[in-house]
SERO-4910 file (N, C-alpha, C, O; in steps of 0.05 Angstrom, whole numbers):
BEGIN
 pado doro    nc1    nc2    nc3   cac1   cac2   cac3    cc1    cc2    cc3    oc1    oc2    oc3
  Met    A   3472   2328    434   3464   2308    414   3434   2307    412   3420   2306    432
  Glu    A   3424   2306    387   3396   2303    382   3386   2276    391   3398   2255    384
  Lys    A   3365   2276    407   3355   2250    418   3335   2238    398   3311   2238    403
  Lys    A   3346   2229    376   3329   2217    355   3337   2188    352   3361   2181    351
  Met    A   3317   2170    351   3322   2142    352   3304   2127    332   3280   2133    331
  Ile    A   3316   2109    316   3300   2093    298   3295   2066    312   3313   2053    322
  Cys    A   3270   2057    312   3262   2033    326   3250   2013    307   3232   2020    291
  Phe    A   3259   1988    309   3251   1967    290   3233   1946    304   3234   1942    328
  Gly    A   3216   1934    287   3198   1913    297   3176   1925    314   3166   1912    332
  Val    A   3167   1949    308   3146   1963    323   3119   1955    312   3114   1960    288
  Arg    A   3102   1944    328   3075   1936    320   3056   1959    325   3061   1977    341
  Asp    A   3034   1958    310   3015   1980    312   3005   1986    340   3003   2009    348
  Tyr    A   3000   1965    356   2990   1969    383   3011   1981    401   3004   1991    423
  Glu    A   3036   1981    393   3057   1992    410   3061   2022    406   3073   2035    423
  Lys    A   3052   2032    384   3058   2060    376   3049   2081    398   3064   2099    404
  Pro    A   3025   2078    409   3017   2098    430   3036   2098    454   3040   2118    466
  Tyr    A   3047   2075    460   3065   2073    483   3092   2086    477   3103   2100    493
  Phe    A   3101   2082    452   3125   2096    443   3121   2126    444   3138   2141    453
  Asp    A   3098   2135    434   3092   2164    433   3092   2176    461   3104   2197    466
  Glu    A   3079   2162    480   3077   2172    507   3104   2173    521   3111   2193    534
  Leu    A   3120   2152    518   3146   2151    531   3167   2168    517   3185   2178    530
  Gly    A   3163   2172    491   3181   2190    477   3178   2219    488   3198   2233    491
  Lys    A   3154   2227    493   3149   2254    504   3160   2255    532   3172   2276    540
  Lys    A   3157   2234    548   3166   2234    575   3196   2237    577   3206   2252    594
  Tyr    A   3211   2224    559   3240   2224    561   3253   2242    540   3278   2243    538
  Gly    A   3237   2256    524   3248   2275    505   3261   2263    480   3281   2274    470
  Tyr    A   3251   2240    471   3261   2227    447   3243   2230    424   3218   2229    426
  Glu    A   3254   2233    400   3239   2233    375   3244   2205    363   3267   2197    358
  Phe    A   3222   2191    358   3224   2164    347   3217   2163    317   3199   2177    308
  Val    A   3231   2146    303   3223   2137    276   3216   2108    280   3233   2091    285
  Leu    A   3190   2101    276   3181   2075    282   3177   2058    257   3163   2066    238
  Arg    A   3191   2036    256   3190   2018    232   3179   1991    240   3186   1980    260
  Pro    A   3161   1980    223   3150   1953    229   3170   1931    222   3167   1909    232
  Glu    A   3189   1937    204   3207   1916    195   3226   1907    218   3233   1922    236
  Tyr    A   3234   1882    216   3255   1871    234   3282   1876    221   3287   1866    199
  Leu    A   3299   1892    234   3324   1898    222   3341   1873    218   3345   1858    237
  Asn    A   3352   1870    194   3370   1847    189   3390   1855    168   3391   1878    159
  Ser    A   3407   1836    160   3428   1842    142   3418   1849    114   3433   1860     98
  Asp    A   3394   1842    107   3383   1848     81   3371   1876     80   3370   1889     58
  Cys    A   3362   1887    103   3349   1913    102   3364   1933    121   3352   1952    130
  Trp    A   3390   1928    126   3405   1944    144   3406   1973    137   3409   1990    154
  Glu    A   3402   1979    111   3404   2007    102   3381   2024    113   3382   2049    112
  Leu    A   3360   2011    123   3338   2026    136   3348   2042    160   3337   2063    167
  Ala    A   3370   2032    172   3381   2045    196   3404   2063    189   3417   2075    207
  Lys    A   3411   2065    163   3434   2081    155   3430   2110    162   3410   2122    157
  Gly    A   3451   2121    175   3451   2149    182   3440   2156    209   3441   2179    218
  Tyr    A   3429   2136    223   3419   2140    250   3440   2133    271   3452   2112    270
  Glu    A   3444   2151    290   3463   2146    311   3453   2126    332   3468   2110    343
  Ile    A   3426   2126    336   3415   2109    357   3395   2090    344   3376   2099    330
  Val    A   3398   2064    348   3381   2044    336   3370   2026    359   3385   2017    376
  Met    A   3344   2022    359   3331   2004    378   3320   1980    363   3306   1983    343
  Val    A   3327   1956    372   3317   1931    360   3303   1914    380   3303   1920    404
  Arg    A   3291   1892    371   3278   1873    388   3288   1845    380   3303   1843    360
  Gly    A   3280   1825    395   3287   1797    387   3276   1792    359   3254   1801    352
  Gly    A   3291   1778    343   3284   1773    315   3298   1791    296   3298   1787    272
  Cys    A   3312   1812    307   3329   1829    290   3357   1818    291   3370   1817    312
  His    A   3367   1810    267   3394   1798    266   3410   1812    245   3405   1810    221
  Val    A   3431   1826    253   3449   1840    235   3477   1827    239   3488   1827    261
  Asp    A   3488   1816    218   3514   1802    220   3537   1821    222   3534   1846    220
  Arg    A   3560   1810    227   3584   1827    231   3590   1846    208   3596   1869    212
  Glu    A   3588   1836    184   3594   1852    160   3576   1877    159   3585   1899    154
  His    A   3551   1872    164   3532   1894    161   3532   1912    186   3524   1935    185
  Met    A   3540   1901    209   3544   1918    233   3566   1938    228   3565   1961    237
  Lys    A   3587   1929    214   3608   1947    206   3598   1969    188   3605   1992    191
  Met    A   3580   1962    170   3568   1982    152   3551   2002    168   3551   2026    162
  Leu    A   3537   1992    188   3521   2010    205   3539   2030    219   3534   2053    221
  Ala    A   3561   2019    230   3580   2037    244   3592   2058    225   3594   2081    233
  Asp    A   3599   2050    201   3610   2068    182   3590   2089    173   3597   2111    165
  Ser    A   3564   2082    176   3543   2101    167   3534   2120    190   3517   2136    187
  Gly    A   3547   2116    214   3541   2134    236   3528   2123    261   3523   2137    280
  Cys    A   3523   2097    261   3510   2084    284   3530   2084    308   3553   2074    305
  Lys    A   3522   2095    331   3538   2095    354   3526   2079    378   3540   2071    396
  Tyr    A   3500   2075    376   3486   2061    398   3467   2041    386   3450   2048    368
  Tyr    A   3468   2016    394   3451   1994    384   3439   1981    408   3452   1965    422
  Leu    A   3414   1987    414   3401   1979    438   3379   1959    433   3363   1962    414
  Thr    A   3379   1937    448   3357   1918    446   3338   1921    469   3347   1924    492
  Arg    A   3312   1921    464   3292   1925    485   3284   1898    496   3261   1895    505
  Thr    A   3302   1879    496   3296   1851    505   3316   1843    527   3337   1854    530
  Ala    A   3308   1822    542   3326   1811    562   3345   1792    549   3369   1792    555
  Gly    A   3336   1776    530   3354   1759    514   3369   1776    494   3358   1795    483
  Tyr    A   3393   1769    488   3409   1785    469   3426   1768    450   3446   1777    440
  Asn    A   3418   1743    446   3433   1726    428   3430   1735    399   3444   1725    381
  His    A   3411   1753    394   3408   1765    367   3427   1788    362   3427   1799    340
  Val    A   3442   1797    382   3460   1819    379   3489   1809    377   3498   1794    395
  Asp    A   3503   1818    357   3531   1811    354   3547   1830    372   3557   1850    362
  Val    A   3550   1822    397   3563   1840    417   3592   1845    409   3602   1868    412
  Gln    A   3606   1825    400   3634   1828    394   3637   1847    370   3656   1864    371
  Ala    A   3620   1846    351   3621   1865    328   3616   1893    338   3630   1912    329
  Cys    A   3597   1897    355   3592   1923    366   3616   1934    380   3624   1957    376
  Lys    A   3629   1917    396   3653   1926    410   3675   1933    391   3688   1953    394
  Asp    A   3679   1916    371   3701   1920    352   3697   1945    336   3717   1958    328
  Phe    A   3672   1953    330   3667   1975    313   3658   2001    328   3649   2020    316
  Gly    A   3661   2000    354   3657   2024    370   3628   2031    374   3621   2055    377
  Ile    A   3610   2011    373   3581   2016    378   3574   2007    406   3579   1985    414
  Gln    A   3563   2025    421   3554   2019    448   3528   2003    446   3511   2009    430
  Thr    A   3525   1982    463   3501   1966    462   3493   1958    490   3509   1954    508
  Ala    A   3466   1956    494   3456   1950    520   3430   1934    517   3418   1934    496
  Phe    A   3421   1922    539   3397   1906    539   3379   1913    562   3386   1930    578
  Val    A   3356   1900    564   3337   1905    586   3338   1880    603   3327   1859    596
  Pro    A   3351   1881    627   3355   1856    642   3330   1844    653   3330   1820    660
  Gly    A   3309   1860    655   3284   1848    665   3261   1867    659   3263   1891    659
  Tyr    A   3238   1855    655   3213   1870    652   3191   1853    665   3197   1831    675
  Ser    A   3167   1862    665   3145   1849    679   3147   1818    677   3141   1807    656
  Pro    A   3155   1805    699   3158   1776    698   3130   1763    695   3128   1740    685
  Asn    A   3110   1776    704   3083   1765    703   3074   1760    674   3059   1742    669
  Ala    A   3084   1777    655   3076   1773    627   3083   1745    617   3067   1732    605
  Ile    A   3108   1737    622   3117   1711    613   3104   1689    630   3095   1668    620
  Ser    A   3103   1693    656   3092   1673    674   3063   1667    669   3054   1644    669
  Glu    A   3047   1688    664   3019   1684    659   3014   1668    633   2996   1651    632
  Leu    A   3031   1673    613   3028   1657    589   3036   1628    594   3022   1609    584
  Ala    A   3057   1623    610   3065   1596    616   3043   1581    630   3037   1558    624
  Val    A   3030   1594    650   3008   1581    665   2985   1576    646   2972   1556    648
  Thr    A   2979   1596    629   2956   1593    610   2960   1568    592   2942   1552    589
  Leu    A   2984   1566    580   2989   1543    562   2988   1517    577   2976   1497    568
  Ala    A   2999   1517    601   2999   1492    617   2971   1484    625   2963   1461    623
  Met    A   2955   1503    633   2927   1497    641   2910   1489    618   2892   1472    620
  Met    A   2914   1501    594   2899   1494    571   2905   1464    564   2886   1450    556
  Leu    A   2930   1456    566   2937   1428    560   2928   1410    582   2918   1388    577
  Leu    A   2931   1418    607   2923   1401    629   2893   1396    629   2884   1373    634
  Arg    A   2877   1416    624   2848   1414    624   2836   1408    597   2812   1407    593
  Asn    A   2854   1404    577   2845   1397    549   2826   1419    539   2807   1413    524
  Ala    A   2831   1444    547   2813   1466    539   2813   1472    509   2793   1477    497
  Ala    A   2837   1471    497   2839   1476    469   2824   1454    453   2810   1460    433
  Tyr    A   2827   1430    462   2812   1408    449   2782   1411    451   2768   1408    432
  Ala    A   2773   1417    476   2744   1420    480   2732   1442    465   2710   1440    453
  Thr    A   2745   1465    464   2735   1488    449   2736   1483    419   2718   1493    404
  Tyr    A   2756   1468    410   2757   1461    381   2734   1443    374   2721   1447    353
  Glu    A   2728   1424    391   2705   1406    386   2679   1423    384   2662   1417    367
  Ala    A   2676   1442    402   2652   1459    401   2651   1475    375   2629   1478    363
  Lys    A   2674   1485    366   2675   1500    341   2666   1483    318   2654   1493    299
  Glu    A   2671   1457    320   2664   1439    298   2635   1428    302   2626   1411    286
  Gly    A   2621   1439    322   2594   1431    326   2590   1406    343   2568   1395    344
  Arg    A   2611   1397    356   2610   1372    372   2610   1380    402   2630   1390    412
  Phe    A   2588   1375    415   2585   1384    443   2583   1361    462   2572   1364    484
  Lys    A   2593   1338    455   2593   1315    473   2619   1314    489   2640   1322    480
  Val    A   2616   1304    514   2640   1301    531   2654   1275    522   2642   1253    522
  Thr    A   2679   1277    514   2694   1254    505   2714   1245    526   2719   1260    545
  Asn    A   2726   1222    522   2746   1212    540   2770   1232    543   2781   1234    565
  Gln    A   2777   1245    522   2800   1263    523   2795   1288    540   2813   1302    548
  Met    A   2769   1294    545   2763   1317    561   2766   1312    591   2766   1331    607
  Phe    A   2770   1287    599   2774   1280    627   2802   1290    634   2822   1284    621
  Ser    A   2805   1305    656   2830   1320    662   2839   1315    690   2824   1306    708
  Arg    A   2864   1322    694   2876   1323    721   2872   1351    732   2872   1371    717
  Glu    A   2870   1353    759   2870   1379    772   2898   1387    778   2914   1370    786
  Val    A   2904   1412    775   2931   1421    779   2940   1418    808   2964   1415    814
  Arg    A   2921   1419    827   2928   1416    855   2937   1388    862   2948   1382    883
  Gly    A   2932   1369    843   2942   1342    847   2967   1337    831   2976   1314    829
  Cys    A   2979   1358    819   3002   1354    802   3027   1366    814   3026   1384    831
  Thr    A   3050   1356    805   3076   1368    811   3085   1384    787   3087   1373    765
  Val    A   3090   1409    791   3099   1427    770   3129   1433    775   3137   1441    796
  Ala    A   3145   1429    754   3173   1434    756   3180   1459    740   3171   1463    717
  Ile    A   3196   1476    752   3206   1501    740   3235   1497    733   3251   1493    752
  Leu    A   3242   1498    708   3271   1496    700   3281   1525    694   3273   1537    674
  Gly    A   3297   1535    712   3306   1563    709   3291   1579    730   3269   1589    724
  Cys    A   3302   1583    753   3287   1594    776   3297   1623    782   3302   1629    805
  Gly    A   3299   1639    762   3304   1667    766   3279   1682    772   3260   1670    783
  Arg    A   3278   1708    765   3255   1724    772   3229   1714    759   3208   1713    772
  Ile    A   3231   1707    733   3207   1698    719   3199   1670    729   3176   1665    734
  Gly    A   3219   1653    733   3213   1626    743   3200   1626    770   3182   1611    775
  Cys    A   3210   1644    787   3198   1647    814   3169   1657    813   3152   1649    828
  Thr    A   3164   1675    794   3137   1685    791   3118   1663    782   3096   1661    792
  Thr    A   3128   1647    763   3112   1624    754   3107   1604    777   3085   1594    780
  Ala    A   3128   1600    793   3124   1582    816   3103   1592    835   3086   1577    845
  Ser    A   3103   1619    840   3083   1631    857   3055   1627    847   3036   1621    862
  Leu    A   3052   1631    820   3025   1628    808   3015   1599    811   2992   1595    817
  Phe    A   3032   1580    806   3024   1552    808   3019   1544    837   3000   1529    842
  Lys    A   3034   1555    855   3029   1550    883   3002   1561    891   2987   1549    907
  Gly    A   2995   1584    880   2969   1596    886   2946   1579    876   2924   1580    886
  Leu    A   2952   1562    856   2932   1544    845   2931   1517    860   2914   1500    855
  Gly    A   2950   1514    879   2950   1490    896   2969   1469    887   2969   1447    899
  Ala    A   2986   1474    866   3004   1453    856   3028   1450    875   3035   1469    890
  His    A   3040   1426    875   3065   1422    888   3087   1431    868   3088   1420    846
  Val    A   3104   1449    876   3123   1461    857   3152   1453    865   3160   1457    888
  Ile    A   3167   1443    846   3195   1437    850   3211   1453    829   3199   1462    809
  Gly    A   3237   1455    833   3253   1471    814   3280   1460    809   3291   1444    825
  Tyr    A   3291   1468    787   3319   1461    780   3333   1486    769   3322   1500    752
  Asp    A   3356   1492    780   3372   1514    770   3401   1509    779   3406   1499    801
  Val    A   3420   1517    762   3448   1515    770   3453   1535    793   3468   1530    811
  Tyr    A   3441   1559    791   3444   1580    811   3418   1581    827   3397   1587    815
  Gln    A   3419   1576    852   3395   1574    869   3394   1597    889   3410   1597    908
  Ser    A   3377   1616    885   3374   1638    903   3359   1630    928   3344   1610    927
  Asp    A   3363   1644    949   3348   1639    974   3318   1642    969   3302   1627    980
  Tyr    A   3311   1662    953   3283   1666    947   3271   1642    933   3249   1633    939
  Ala    A   3285   1632    913   3275   1608    898   3272   1585    917   3252   1570    915
  Lys    A   3291   1581    934   3290   1558    953   3267   1561    973   3258   1542    984
  Ser    A   3259   1586    978   3237   1591    997   3210   1585    983   3190   1580    997
  Leu    A   3209   1585    957   3185   1581    942   3180   1552    934   3158   1542    933
  Met    A   3202   1538    928   3199   1511    917   3222   1494    926   3244   1504    934
  Glu    A   3218   1468    925   3239   1449    932   3258   1446    908   3249   1437    887
  Met    A   3283   1452    912   3302   1450    890   3313   1422    889   3320   1410    909
  Lys    A   3314   1411    865   3322   1383    861   3341   1380    838   3342   1398    820
  Pro    A   3356   1358    837   3373   1352    813   3355   1347    789   3332   1339    792
  Ile    A   3365   1352    766   3349   1349    741   3338   1321    738   3316   1318    728
  Glu    A   3353   1301    747   3344   1273    744   3318   1269    760   3300   1255    751
  Asp    A   3317   1280    784   3293   1277    801   3270   1293    790   3247   1284    790
  Val    A   3276   1317    780   3255   1334    768   3241   1319    745   3216   1319    743
  Leu    A   3257   1307    728   3246   1293    704   3228   1270    712   3207   1265    699
  Lys    A   3235   1256    734   3219   1233    742   3194   1241    757   3174   1226    756
  Glu    A   3193   1264    770   3171   1271    788   3150   1289    775   3127   1289    784
  Ala    A   3158   1305    756   3141   1327    747   3118   1317    729   3122   1299    712
  Asp    A   3094   1328    733   3072   1324    714   3071   1347    693   3063   1342    671
  Val    A   3081   1370    701   3083   1393    683   3111   1405    686   3120   1409    709
  Ile    A   3124   1409    664   3151   1421    664   3150   1448    649   3142   1448    626
  Val    A   3157   1469    663   3158   1496    650   3187   1505    648   3201   1506    668
  Ile    A   3195   1512    624   3223   1519    618   3225   1550    618   3213   1564    602
  His    A   3242   1560    637   3248   1588    638   3278   1593    636   3288   1614    644
  Met    A   3293   1573    627   3322   1575    627   3332   1595    607   3322   1598    585
  Ala    A   3353   1610    616   3367   1628    597   3383   1610    578   3392   1588    585
  Tyr    A   3386   1620    553   3402   1605    533   3430   1616    532   3434   1639    528
  Val    A   3449   1598    536   3477   1605    533   3489   1588    510   3493   1564    513
  Lys    A   3494   1601    487   3502   1586    463   3526   1569    468   3546   1579    479
  Gly    A   3524   1544    460   3547   1526    463   3548   1512    490   3564   1494    494
  Lys    A   3531   1520    509   3531   1508    535   3506   1493    542   3507   1471    554
  Asn    A   3482   1503    534   3458   1489    541   3439   1486    516   3415   1486    519
  Asp    A   3452   1483    493   3436   1478    469   3422   1451    473   3434   1431    481
  Asn    A   3396   1450    466   3380   1425    469   3384   1413    497   3388   1388    499
  Phe    A   3383   1429    517   3387   1419    545   3366   1397    550   3372   1376    562
  Ile    A   3341   1402    542   3321   1381    544   3321   1367    517   3309   1376    498
  Asp    A   3334   1344    517   3338   1328    492   3321   1302    493   3306   1298    512
  Ala    A   3325   1285    474   3310   1261    472   3314   1243    497   3295   1230    506
  Glu    A   3338   1242    507   3344   1225    530   3329   1235    555   3318   1219    570
  Lys    A   3329   1262    559   3315   1273    582   3285   1270    579   3271   1265    598
  Ile    A   3275   1273    555   3247   1270    550   3238   1241    556   3216   1237    567
  Ala    A   3254   1222    548   3248   1194    553   3247   1188    583   3233   1169    592
  Ala    A   3262   1204    599   3263   1199    628   3239   1212    643   3235   1207    667
  Met    A   3223   1227    628   3199   1240    641   3177   1220    645   3176   1199    631
  Lys    A   3159   1226    663   3135   1209    668   3117   1208    643   3115   1228    629
  Pro    A   3105   1186    638   3085   1185    616   3062   1205    623   3053   1207    645
  Gly    A   3054   1220    602   3033   1240    606   3043   1267    615   3026   1285    621
  Thr    A   3069   1272    615   3080   1298    622   3072   1319    602   3071   1313    578
  Ile    A   3068   1343    612   3063   1366    595   3088   1384    597   3098   1389    618
  Ile    A   3097   1394    573   3121   1411    572   3113   1438    561   3098   1440    541
  Val    A   3122   1459    574   3117   1487    565   3144   1501    563   3159   1501    582
  Asn    A   3150   1513    540   3174   1528    537   3168   1557    529   3158   1562    507
  Val    A   3174   1575    548   3170   1603    543   3196   1618    546   3197   1642    552
  Ala    A   3219   1604    544   3245   1615    548   3259   1622    522   3255   1643    510
  Arg    A   3275   1603    512   3288   1605    486   3285   1578    472   3288   1557    485
  Gly    A   3280   1578    446   3275   1554    432   3299   1535    432   3296   1511    430
  Glu    A   3323   1547    434   3348   1531    432   3352   1512    455   3368   1493    452
  Val    A   3339   1517    478   3344   1499    501   3327   1474    501   3331   1456    517
  Leu    A   3308   1472    482   3291   1449    480   3293   1436    452   3291   1451    432
  Asp    A   3297   1410    451   3296   1396    425   3267   1391    418   3255   1371    425
  Thr    A   3255   1411    405   3227   1410    398   3219   1386    382   3198   1374    386
  Ala    A   3237   1378    363   3231   1355    346   3229   1330    363   3213   1312    357
  Ala    A   3246   1328    384   3246   1304    401   3220   1303    417   3209   1281    421
  Val    A   3210   1326    426   3184   1327    440   3162   1318    421   3144   1302    429
  Val    A   3162   1328    397   3141   1321    378   3141   1291    373   3119   1279    372
  Glu    A   3164   1279    370   3165   1250    366   3154   1235    390   3140   1214    387
  Ser    A   3160   1245    414   3150   1233    439   3119   1235    440   3106   1217    450
  Ile    A   3108   1257    431   3079   1261    431   3067   1241    412   3046   1229    418
  Lys    A   3079   1238    389   3069   1219    369   3068   1190    380   3050   1174    373
  Lys    A   3088   1184    397   3089   1157    408   3072   1154    433   3069   1132    444
  Gly    A   3059   1176    442   3041   1174    464   3054   1177    491   3041   1171    512
  His    A   3079   1185    492   3093   1187    518   3088   1215    531   3077   1217    553
  Ile    A   3095   1236    517   3089   1263    526   3061   1270    518   3052   1265    495
  Ala    A   3046   1282    537   3017   1288    532   3013   1313    516   2994   1315    501
  Gly    A   3030   1333    520   3025   1358    507   3049   1377    508   3066   1374    525
  Leu    A   3049   1395    489   3071   1415    488   3059   1442    482   3043   1446    465
  Gly    A   3068   1462    498   3061   1490    493   3087   1506    489   3104   1505    507
  Ile    A   3089   1520    467   3113   1535    461   3107   1563    452   3089   1567    435
  Asp    A   3122   1582    462   3121   1610    453   3147   1616    438   3150   1639    428
  Val    A   3165   1597    438   3192   1601    425   3199   1575    411   3190   1553    418
  Ile    A   3216   1578    391   3226   1554    377   3253   1562    365   3258   1585    357
  Ser    A   3271   1542    362   3297   1547    350   3293   1557    321   3276   1547    306
  Glu    A   3310   1577    314   3308   1589    288   3280   1599    282   3269   1594    260
  Glu    A   3268   1613    301   3240   1620    299   3234   1640    277   3211   1644    270
  Gly    A   3255   1653    267   3251   1672    245   3240   1659    220   3228   1673    203
  Thr    A   3243   1633    218   3233   1619    194   3203   1612    197   3190   1604    178
  Leu    A   3192   1616    222   3164   1610    227   3148   1634    235   3128   1640    223
  Phe    A   3158   1648    256   3143   1670    267   3144   1694    248   3164   1699    234
  Asn    A   3123   1710    249   3120   1734    232   3116   1727    202   3122   1744    185
  His    A   3107   1703    197   3101   1694    169   3073   1682    169   3062   1674    190
  Glu    A   3062   1680    145   3036   1666    142   3040   1643    122   3054   1645    102
  Phe    A   3028   1620    128   3031   1596    112   3004   1582    108   2985   1587    123
  Asp    A   3003   1566     88   2980   1548     84   2985   1525    105   3004   1510    102
  Pro    A   2967   1523    125   2972   1503    146   2973   1474    136   2983   1456    150
  Ala    A   2963   1469    112   2964   1442    102   2989   1437     86   2995   1414     79
  His    A   3004   1458     81   3029   1455     65   3051   1473     77   3060   1491     64
  Met    A   3059   1466    101   3081   1481    114   3107   1473    101   3112   1450     95
  Pro    A   3125   1493     96   3150   1486     82   3170   1470     99   3188   1457     88
  Asn    A   3167   1471    125   3185   1457    143   3170   1433    156   3149   1437    168
  Pro    A   3181   1409    153   3167   1385    164   3161   1387    194   3140   1378    203
  Leu    A   3180   1398    210   3175   1401    238   3152   1420    243   3134   1414    260
  His    A   3151   1442    229   3129   1461    232   3102   1448    224   3081   1455    235
  Gln    A   3103   1431    204   3079   1417    196   3069   1399    218   3045   1397    223
  Asp    A   3088   1386    232   3080   1369    255   3067   1385    277   3047   1377    289
  Leu    A   3079   1409    282   3068   1426    303   3039   1434    297   3022   1434    315
  Val    A   3033   1440    272   3006   1448    263   2988   1423    265   2965   1425    275
  Asp    A   2997   1401    254   2980   1377    253   2974   1365    280   2953   1352    284
  Leu    A   2991   1370    300   2987   1358    327   2970   1375    345   2965   1368    368
  Tyr    A   2960   1398    335   2941   1413    351   2916   1396    356   2908   1382    337
  Pro    A   2905   1395    380   2910   1413    403   2929   1401    424   2930   1411    446
  Lys    A   2943   1379    417   2963   1369    436   2988   1387    436   3003   1388    455
  Val    A   2992   1402    414   3013   1421    413   3001   1449    409   2986   1453    390
  Leu    A   3008   1467    427   2998   1495    425   3021   1513    420   3041   1513    435
  Val    A   3020   1529    399   3041   1547    391   3031   1576    391   3011   1582    380
  Thr    A   3046   1593    405   3041   1622    404   3066   1635    393   3088   1626    399
  Pro    A   3063   1656    376   3086   1667    362   3103   1687    378   3105   1711    371
  His    A   3115   1677    399   3132   1694    417   3117   1718    427   3126   1741    422
  Ile    A   3095   1713    441   3079   1735    452   3082   1739    482   3067   1754    494
  Gly    A   3101   1725    493   3104   1726    522   3106   1754    533   3095   1760    555
  Ser    A   3120   1771    519   3124   1799    529   3104   1818    517   3106   1842    521
  Ala    A   3084   1808    503   3065   1826    489   3042   1833    508   3019   1827    504
  Thr    A   3049   1847    530   3030   1858    548   3035   1888    553   3057   1897    547
  Asp    A   3016   1902    563   3019   1931    566   3041   1937    586   3058   1954    580
  Leu    A   3042   1924    609   3062   1931    629   3090   1923    621   3109   1937    627
  Ala    A   3092   1900    608   3119   1891    598   3129   1910    577   3153   1917    577
  Leu    A   3112   1919    559   3121   1937    538   3131   1963    549   3152   1974    541
  Val    A   3117   1974    569   3126   1999    582   3153   1995    594   3171   2012    592
  Asp    A   3157   1973    608   3183   1967    620   3205   1966    599   3226   1978    603
  Met    A   3200   1952    577   3221   1948    557   3229   1975    544   3253   1980    541
  Ile    A   3209   1991    537   3216   2016    524   3229   2035    544   3249   2048    538
  Glu    A   3218   2037    569   3228   2056    588   3256   2049    597   3273   2067    599
  Val    A   3262   2024    602   3289   2017    610   3309   2022    587   3331   2031    592
  Thr    A   3300   2018    562   3318   2024    539   3324   2053    538   3347   2061    533
  Leu    A   3304   2070    543   3309   2099    542   3327   2108    565   3344   2126    562
  Lys    A   3323   2095    588   3341   2101    611   3369   2092    605   3388   2106    613
  Asn    A   3372   2069    592   3399   2060    583   3412   2081    566   3435   2088    570
  Met    A   3397   2092    547   3408   2112    528   3415   2137    543   3436   2149    538
  Asp    A   3398   2146    561   3404   2170    577   3429   2167    593   3445   2185    596
  Glu    A   3433   2142    604   3457   2137    620   3482   2138    602   3503   2148    611
  Phe    A   3480   2127    578   3503   2129    559   3509   2159    554   3533   2167    554
  Leu    A   3489   2175    549   3493   2203    542   3505   2218    566   3521   2236    562
  Glu    A   3496   2212    590   3504   2227    613   3531   2219    624   3547   2236    634
  Thr    A   3537   2193    623   3562   2183    636   3582   2170    616   3605   2166    623
  Gly    A   3573   2164    592   3590   2150    573   3590   2120    576   3603   2106    561
  Asn    A   3574   2111    596   3572   2082    600   3544   2076    610   3528   2094    614
  Cys    A   3538   2050    615   3511   2042    623   3514   2016    639   3528   1998    631
  Lys    A   3499   2015    661   3501   1990    678   3490   1966    663   3498   1943    670
  Asn    A   3473   1970    643   3462   1947    628   3477   1943    601   3467   1929    583
  Ser    A   3501   1954    599   3517   1951    575   3524   1921    571   3529   1907    590
  Leu    A   3523   1913    546   3531   1885    539   3561   1883    535   3572   1861    532
  Ile    A   3575   1905    534   3604   1905    530   3617   1909    557   3615   1930    569
  Lys    A   3632   1889    565   3645   1890    591   3675   1894    588   3689   1895    608
***
């Protein structure tokens, strides 16, 4: 079989990495900047191997069309896979796989960066300087992280890396997870969610999203139970946090700040440009207007050199395993 693969959502800075790894593993790539979806599915027509990223959404009807046009492998280079219709792939004979993990530091470093920017009011201070105001204001007075309790929600590999980074800064770190590994328990004190909400000064969300089970896990009720002045950072999945409820709490002066790299239905916001004074979505307008209490990054958690190499390389190894054995340990079809 010819090792030719069409890849979607490829950014310019990623192309040299694709080129290098393509040569290493013997793949010929067709690199497309578009995010594959049901409106542009024909871009993948005729290709046996398709690689996508988060933000690529092809519905069941068009997945059938892809299968009919020759698609045999539909690979996502991401750890999350709620954008892949796994059942459709199974029904139409398309093999699909994911990347169970890549550089955890990429996500963790962004989480710490957003938290520290909010904790030290750095975005506010630099914005004031940009506007020509160089006076120290009351809002610039900050807490030190070594005097704070940082809570990690979701204590897997990435959550543990974030815990280690915060511990290195001197913070007291606590955690919440349904599944508690020995390693997680060695890094942080695991507590019930009720205690975490009451004690944390900074809450970092690393929870995996399971549709129908933890939608809006952090909702208005849980937000109200948090300490006044709490900072929330979500670098996991937008669906696990009721972002609108956090925004309302910030407006009321309860929550001090929000940092997000993800948001529910993020395809309506990320990868687009808008007039910041006239956002089409009221919630997105609030996010813009509440800067610098709200910091938004457009899902850049994995946008690092080492994470990118991991994502591409594991995807190519997944494909090689399919070709060599007919199956793959990272297959989404069980």
